C-alpha positions in Angstrom: 18.3 3.1 -4.3 16.0 4.7 -6.8 13.3 7.2 -5.7 10.1 8.0 -7.6 6.9 9.8 -6.8 3.5 9.9 -8.4 -0.3 10.1 -7.9 -2.7 7.3 -7.1 -6.4 6.9 -6.7 -7.9 4.4 -4.2 -11.3 2.9 -3.9 -12.4 1.0 -0.8 -15.3 -1.4 -0.5 -16.4 -2.4 3.0 -16.8 -6.2 3.5 -18.7 -7.9 6.3 -16.3 -9.3 8.9 -18.2 -12.6 9.3 -17.6 -14.1 12.7 -15.1 -11.4 13.5 -15.3 -8.7 16.2 -17.5 -5.8 15.1 -14.6 -3.5 16.2 -12.6 -4.8 13.2 -13.4 -3.4 9.8 -12.5 -5.2 6.6 -12.1 -3.4 3.3 -11.2 -4.4 -0.3 -8.7 -2.0 -1.9 -8.6 -1.0 -5.6 -5.8 1.4 -6.5 -4.6 3.0 -9.7 -1.0 4.2 -9.7 0.2 6.8 -12.2 3.7 8.1 -13.1 6.8 6.0 -13.1 4.7 3.3 -11.5 1.8 2.6 -13.9 -0.1 -0.2 -12.2 -3.2 -1.5 -10.5 -3.1 -2.4 -6.8 -5.6 -4.8 -5.3 -5.7 -6.0 -1.7 -7.4 -6.3 1.6 -7.2 -4.1 4.7 -8.2 -4.7 8.3 -8.7 -1.7 10.6 -9.6 -1.1 14.2 -9.7 1.8 16.6 -8.8 2.4 20.2 -11.0 3.8 23.0 -9.2 7.2 22.8 -10.0 9.5 20.0 -7.2 9.5 17.4 -6.0 6.0 18.2 -6.3 3.4 15.6 -4.4 0.8 13.5 -4.6 -0.9 10.1 -2.8 -3.7 8.3 -3.1 -4.5 4.6 -1.8 -6.8 1.9 -1.7 -5.5 -1.7 -0.6 -6.9 -5.0 0.6 -4.4 -7.5 0.6 -5.3 -11.2 1.9 -3.2 -14.1 5.1 -1.4 -15.0 7.8 0.2 -12.9 10.1 2.5 -14.9 8.9 0.5 -18.0 9.6 -2.9 -16.5 6.6 -5.2 -16.4 5.6 -7.5 -13.6 4.0 -7.6 -10.2 5.0 -7.4 -6.5 3.3 -7.4 -3.1 3.2 -4.7 -0.4 2.5 -5.1 3.3 1.1 -2.1 5.1 1.3 -1.4 8.9 -0.3 1.9 10.0 -0.9 3.3 13.5 -2.4 6.4 14.9 -1.4 7.1 18.5 -3.6 9.9 19.8 -3.4 11.6 16.5 0.3 10.9 15.8 0.6 8.7 12.7 3.2 6.1 11.8 3.1 4.2 8.5 5.4 1.5 7.2 4.7 0.0 3.7 7.3 -2.4 2.4 7.8 -4.7 -0.5 7.2 -8.4 0.5 10.6 -10.1 0.1 10.9 -12.2 -3.1 7.4 -11.2 -4.3 8.6 -9.6 -7.5 7.6 -11.3 -10.8 8.6 -10.9 -14.4 11.0 -8.0 -14.9 10.4 -6.9 -11.3 12.0 -10.1 -9.8 14.4 -9.1 -7.0 12.6 -5.8 -6.2 12.9 -4.5 -2.6 11.9 -1.2 -1.1 9.5 0.9 0.9 6.6 3.2 0.0 5.3 6.3 1.6 1.8 7.8 1.1 1.0 11.5 1.2 -2.5 13.1 1.0 -2.6 16.7 -0.1 -6.1 18.1 -0.2 -8.1 15.3 -1.9 -5.1 13.9 -3.9 -3.1 10.8 -3.0 0.6 10.6 -3.8 3.2 7.8 -3.4 6.9 8.1 -2.7 8.6 4.8 -3.6 12.3 4.0 -2.7 13.4 0.8 -4.2 16.3 -1.3 -5.6 15.8 -3.5 -8.6 18.5 -5.7 -10.2 19.8 -4.7 -13.6 18.1 -6.7 -16.3 
């Protein structure tokens, strides 16, 4: 398994949740990854909150297009985040068989860290030898 880390920036645009519960928020994601992963991420996120402060959840699907260690292609990520009375859990994994181009066969998981106002990714993955 290979491990890399880098910075990313994220923009979120709120979208109307037509016909959906007002308790569910919908956002469009626009990310720029830098470092060993030089790519753009685009996706959608759904989020909701519980009745207790600090309890919430989100799910998202994201397509990442660019280069990973110099190999060009794209892949999809699925996000599952929970906050249970202030205790966070986050699981972001590569969608099986979603890799294209030189990223075909990619598998792995990604973590996100926020330090101050900076966002960082930690990506552990396997990628077949070309």
